[in-house]
C-alpha positions as CSV (number, residue, x, y, z in Angstrom):
1,X,-9.3,-0.2,17.0
2,X,-6.7,1.1,14.6
3,X,-7.5,0.9,10.9
4,X,-5.8,-1.8,8.9
5,X,-4.0,-1.0,5.6
6,X,-2.9,-3.2,2.8
7,X,0.2,-1.4,1.5
8,X,1.5,-2.5,-1.9
9,X,5.0,-1.4,-2.9
10,X,5.6,-1.8,-6.6
11,X,8.9,-1.7,-8.4
12,X,9.3,1.6,-10.2
13,X,10.4,0.0,-13.4
14,X,7.4,-2.4,-13.4
15,X,5.1,0.6,-12.7
16,X,6.2,2.1,-16.0
17,X,4.4,-0.6,-17.8
18,X,1.8,-1.8,-15.3
19,X,-1.4,0.1,-14.4
20,X,-1.9,-1.8,-11.1
21,X,-5.4,-2.7,-12.2
22,X,-5.1,-6.4,-11.4
23,X,-3.8,-5.9,-7.8
24,X,-6.3,-3.1,-7.1
25,X,-9.2,-5.1,-8.6
26,X,-8.2,-8.2,-6.6
27,X,-8.1,-6.2,-3.4
28,X,-11.6,-4.6,-3.8
29,X,-13.1,-7.9,-4.9
30,X,-11.2,-9.8,-2.1
31,X,-9.9,-12.3,-4.6
32,X,-6.8,-14.5,-4.3
33,X,-4.4,-13.3,-1.7
34,X,-6.8,-10.6,-0.4
35,X,-9.6,-13.1,0.4
36,X,-9.1,-13.1,4.1
37,X,-8.8,-9.3,4.5
38,X,-11.7,-7.8,6.5
39,X,-14.0,-5.3,4.6
40,X,-12.7,-2.4,6.8
41,X,-9.1,-2.8,5.4
42,X,-7.9,0.2,3.4
43,X,-5.7,0.0,0.4
44,X,-2.7,2.1,-0.6
45,X,-0.1,1.5,-3.3
46,X,3.1,3.3,-4.2
47,X,6.4,2.6,-5.9
48,X,9.7,1.8,-4.3
49,X,11.2,5.1,-5.6
50,X,13.6,3.6,-8.0
51,X,16.5,1.2,-8.1
52,X,18.0,0.1,-4.9
53,X,14.6,1.0,-3.3
54,X,16.0,3.9,-1.3
55,X,12.7,5.8,-1.5
56,X,10.8,3.0,0.2
57,X,11.8,3.8,3.7
58,X,11.1,7.5,3.2
59,X,7.7,6.8,1.7
60,X,6.8,4.4,4.5
61,X,7.9,7.0,7.1
62,X,5.8,9.6,5.4
63,X,2.8,7.3,5.3
64,X,3.1,6.4,9.0
65,X,3.4,10.1,10.0
66,X,0.3,11.0,7.9
67,X,-1.6,8.0,9.3
68,X,-0.7,9.0,12.9
69,X,-2.0,12.5,12.3
70,X,-5.1,11.5,10.4
71,X,-6.2,8.4,12.3
72,X,-4.4,8.7,15.6
73,X,-2.5,5.4,14.9
74,X,0.9,4.5,16.1
75,X,3.6,2.4,14.5
């Protein structure tokens, strides 16, 4: 079975003032929107890459390539 990931993409501007503590804490405590995620779900967060979000696609592509290599997962 392929591992499941919760991938949070945060606005670059918001990241300049937000530590991400609340989202990370909610994930690990399985609070609020994460309450139905299984315990085996992994968590990763990154920014959009700046306005217009052009970096998002590149970051997701990089993530899926690394995931395929490390875990043997496919898109």
